[in-house]
C-alpha positions in Angstrom: 131.7 79.3 97.6 133.2 82.7 96.3 134.4 83.2 92.7 137.0 85.2 91.5 134.4 87.6 90.1 131.8 87.1 93.0 133.0 87.4 96.2 131.0 85.7 98.9 128.5 87.4 101.1 126.7 85.7 103.9 123.4 87.6 104.7 121.3 87.0 107.9 119.3 90.3 108.0 117.9 89.4 111.4 115.8 90.9 113.2 114.4 92.2 109.5 113.0 89.8 106.9 115.3 90.5 103.9 112.5 92.2 101.8 112.0 94.9 104.6 115.5 96.4 104.2 116.3 95.7 100.4 114.0 96.8 97.4 113.7 94.3 94.4 116.4 96.6 92.7 119.1 96.1 95.6 118.7 92.7 95.9 119.2 92.1 92.1 122.4 94.5 92.3 123.6 92.5 95.4 123.2 89.3 93.3 124.7 90.4 90.3 127.9 91.4 92.0 128.3 88.9 94.8 127.5 85.1 95.4 125.3 85.6 98.0 124.3 82.5 100.7 121.4 82.8 103.6 122.3 80.3 105.9 119.5 78.9 107.9 121.5 77.1 110.7 124.7 77.7 112.6 126.3 74.8 111.0 125.5 76.4 107.4 127.1 79.7 108.7 130.1 78.2 109.8 130.6 76.2 106.5 130.1 79.6 104.6 132.3 81.8 106.9 135.9 80.9 105.9 135.2 82.0 102.4 133.2 84.9 103.3 134.2 88.7 102.0 131.4 90.1 104.2 128.7 89.3 106.6 125.5 91.2 106.6 123.7 90.8 109.9 125.0 90.9 113.6 125.6 86.9 114.3 127.8 86.0 117.4 131.5 86.5 116.1 133.8 85.8 119.0 137.5 85.8 118.4 137.6 81.8 117.7 134.9 82.1 115.2 136.8 85.2 113.4 139.8 83.1 113.4 138.0 80.6 110.9 136.8 84.0 108.7 140.3 84.1 107.0 138.8 86.2 103.9 136.3 88.5 105.9 136.5 92.4 105.3 133.4 93.8 106.4 130.6 93.0 108.8 127.6 95.3 108.0 124.9 95.5 110.8 121.6 96.4 109.8 119.8 96.3 113.1 120.8 99.7 114.2 123.0 98.8 117.3 126.2 97.4 117.9 126.0 94.5 120.4 128.8 92.9 122.4 128.6 89.6 120.7 131.5 90.2 118.6 134.9 90.7 119.1 135.5 94.2 117.8 139.3 94.3 118.8 140.1 91.5 116.6 138.1 93.3 113.5 140.1 96.1 114.1 143.3 94.4 114.2 142.8 92.7 111.0 141.3 95.5 109.3 137.8 94.3 108.9 135.2 97.1 108.3 132.6 97.3 110.9 129.7 99.2 109.8 126.2 100.4 111.1 123.0 101.3 109.5 122.1 104.1 112.1 122.6 107.0 109.6 119.2 105.3 107.7 117.0 106.1 110.7 118.5 109.3 111.5 116.2 111.7 109.4 113.2 109.9 110.2 114.0 110.1 114.1 114.7 113.6 113.5 111.5 114.8 111.9 109.6 112.5 114.6 111.5 114.5 117.2 110.5 117.9 115.7 107.2 116.7 115.5 107.0 115.7 119.1 108.5 119.1 120.0 105.8 121.1 118.3 103.1 118.8 119.7 104.4 119.5 123.3 104.7 123.3 122.6 100.9 123.7 121.4 99.1 120.7 122.9 98.1 119.2 119.6 97.4 115.6 120.7 96.3 116.6 124.3 93.5 118.9 122.7 92.6 116.3 120.2 91.9 114.1 123.2 89.9 116.7 124.9 87.7 117.6 121.7 87.1 113.7 121.1 86.0 113.4 124.7 83.6 116.5 124.4 86.2 118.8 126.6 87.5 121.0 123.9 88.4 124.4 124.7 88.4 127.3 122.3 90.7 129.8 121.1 92.8 131.2 124.1 91.3 128.8 126.5 92.9 125.9 125.3 96.2 127.9 124.8 97.2 129.0 128.1 100.5 126.8 128.6 101.4 127.2 124.7 104.6 128.2 123.7 106.8 128.9 120.6 109.5 126.8 119.4 110.7 130.1 117.4 113.5 131.8 119.2 113.5 129.4 121.8 116.4 128.1 124.0 116.9 124.6 122.8 119.4 121.9 124.1 120.6 118.8 122.6 121.8 116.0 124.5 124.3 114.4 122.2 125.2 115.5 118.4 125.6 112.3 116.5 123.6 111.0 113.6 120.3 112.5 115.3 121.5 115.6 116.3 123.1 116.4 112.8 120.0 115.4 111.2 118.0 117.4 113.5 120.0 120.5 113.5 118.7 121.9 109.9 115.3 121.2 110.6 115.6 123.4 113.7 117.3 126.3 111.8 113.9 127.7 110.5 112.7 128.4 114.1 116.2 130.5 114.6 116.7 129.0 118.2 119.6 129.3 120.4 121.1 125.8 120.3 123.2 124.6 123.0 124.6 121.1 122.8 126.2 118.8 125.3 128.4 116.0 123.9 131.4 115.2 125.8 132.7 113.2 122.6 133.0 116.3 120.7 135.4 119.5 120.9 133.9 122.6 121.1 135.4 123.8 118.0 133.3 121.0 116.0 130.0 122.5 117.4 131.0 126.0 117.1 131.8 125.3 113.4 127.9 124.0 113.3 126.9 127.5 114.4 126.0 125.8 117.7 126.9 126.6 121.3 129.0 124.0 123.2 127.9 123.9 126.8 128.2 121.6 129.8 125.3 119.5 130.9 124.0 121.5 133.6 124.2 124.8 131.6 122.5 123.0 128.8 119.5 121.9 131.1 119.0 124.9 133.2 118.7 127.4 130.2 116.7 125.2 128.0 112.8 125.5 127.3 113.1 122.6 125.0 115.7 119.5 125.4 116.0 116.8 122.6 117.7 113.6 124.4 119.5 112.3 121.4 122.7 110.4 123.2 123.3 106.8 123.1 123.8 104.5 126.2 127.1 104.0 127.6 128.2 103.0 131.2 129.1 106.6 131.4 125.6 108.1 130.1 123.4 105.7 131.8 120.7 107.9 133.7 122.9 111.0 132.8 119.4 112.7 133.3 118.6 111.7 136.9 116.6 113.5 139.6 119.2 116.1 140.1 119.8 117.0 136.4 116.1 117.0 135.7 115.4 119.3 138.5 117.8 121.7 136.5 115.1 122.2 133.8 113.0 125.5 133.9 109.2 124.8 135.1 107.5 124.1 131.9 110.2 122.8 129.9 109.7 120.4 127.2 111.7 117.0 126.8 111.9 114.8 123.9 113.4 111.4 124.2 114.1 109.7 121.2 117.4 108.0 121.5 117.9 105.5 124.4 115.6 105.1 127.3 118.7 104.2 129.7 120.1 108.0 129.2 117.2 109.1 131.5 115.9 108.1 134.9 112.4 107.3 133.8 110.9 107.2 137.7 112.4 110.9 138.2 111.1 111.9 134.8 107.4 110.7 135.4 107.5 112.3 138.8 108.5 115.8 137.5 105.7 115.1 135.0 103.3 114.3 137.6 103.9 117.6 139.3 103.3 119.5 136.5 106.8 120.9 136.1 107.7 119.2 132.9 106.1 118.2 129.7 107.6 115.1 127.6 107.2 113.2 124.6 108.8 109.5 125.0 109.4 107.3 122.0 111.7 104.9 123.8 111.3 103.0 127.0 113.0 100.9 129.6 111.1 97.9 129.0 109.1 97.3 125.7 106.5 96.7 125.3 105.3 98.9 128.1 103.2 97.4 130.7 99.5 97.9 130.7 99.3 99.2 134.1 102.8 101.4 133.7 102.0 104.8 135.3 103.1 106.9 132.2 99.7 105.8 130.4 97.9 108.0 132.7 99.8 111.2 132.9 98.4 113.9 130.9 101.7 115.9 130.5 103.4 112.9 128.3 103.2 112.4 124.5 103.5 108.5 124.4 104.8 106.9 121.4 105.4 103.2 121.0 109.3 103.3 119.7 108.0 104.6 116.3 110.4 107.5 115.4 113.0 105.6 112.9 111.2 102.5 111.9 109.3 103.7 108.7 109.4 102.1 105.4 111.7 104.4 103.7 114.3 104.2 106.4 114.3 100.5 106.3 114.7 100.6 102.4 117.8 102.7 102.7 119.6 100.3 104.5 119.6 97.8 101.7 120.7 100.4 99.5 123.6 101.3 101.6 124.5 98.0 102.1 125.0 97.2 98.7 126.6 100.6 97.7 129.2 100.0 100.3 129.9 96.3 99.7 130.2 97.4 95.9 132.8 99.9 96.9 134.6 97.6 99.3 134.9 94.9 96.5 136.5 97.7 94.1 139.1 98.5 96.8 137.5 101.7 98.1 136.3 102.6 101.5 132.7 102.6 102.3 130.6 105.6 101.9 127.3 105.3 103.1 127.1 103.4 106.3 128.6 104.3 109.7 132.2 103.3 110.4 132.3 102.0 114.1 135.0 103.8 115.9 137.3 101.6 117.6 137.3 103.7 120.7 133.7 103.8 120.9 132.0 100.5 119.6 132.9 98.5 122.9 131.4 101.3 125.1 127.8 101.1 123.9 125.1 99.3 126.1 122.2 99.1 123.8 119.8 96.3 123.5 118.1 94.8 120.7 114.8 96.7 119.4 111.8 93.8 119.7 
């Protein structure tokens, strides 16, 4: 098992094959510094657990299983969500680091969100479809509903990893940026040059709204029929975080009425049903949960894992992955991405 020079790391990278998230160099660095086991059964996992320094993945770790993991110092999640299959209270009481790979996806999602916003502003994909069908409209005829992102009123719903990555991408457009995030003091937002605002104010004053919040019991259907009704007619909404934050029937109804355009990358049920009404709505830009899962983002995860494991083995705090907040990790209601 572990040796004095090589702490034991259990590697269960599900749902990823390890080659998706580790470059050959990262795997070499991992094996050079650690004794790595990749158990293929629950029995093999349980056999390795008592000597494990770290677990890479998110297998079921209830209190009774953690009780057998006397050497465990870190749990490194490589899926992107913290699920309720781990007794986080036990982890925090014992000083076990709980780390997540969310920052690896943030830049990719932010760039994609900006792309969706520009598409919604100028009808890029809509007019592409029209051109291919022989219905193209030239010059101003195809621009009757076009708007500029430059100087626009923009609302961010949530200012976590995604918001912080999107913020500098929006800066060249010089928008007025209002942010609703009940987990952050107003001073934190003001220090970033942002306008702290309540939810109603953010929605009612924004031509563009980026939905970047995670899902908790409090944020489920945060944007319901009433809230979506606050958006100005012709507003553009970009949804790239978690589908349950938005009431989808209310959203689709507003789009169908022609009062809202939306770019959607995450859905209540995936894959989306073949007869889902969203497929026929012209006011939507449709995306199949593609914003974050690009090769560069995946391979960043492996580098982050190796770097933080090395720091922890040297008696230093992790620096690259996101450290789970004990006050928040139990609130998340995310589902696995399939």
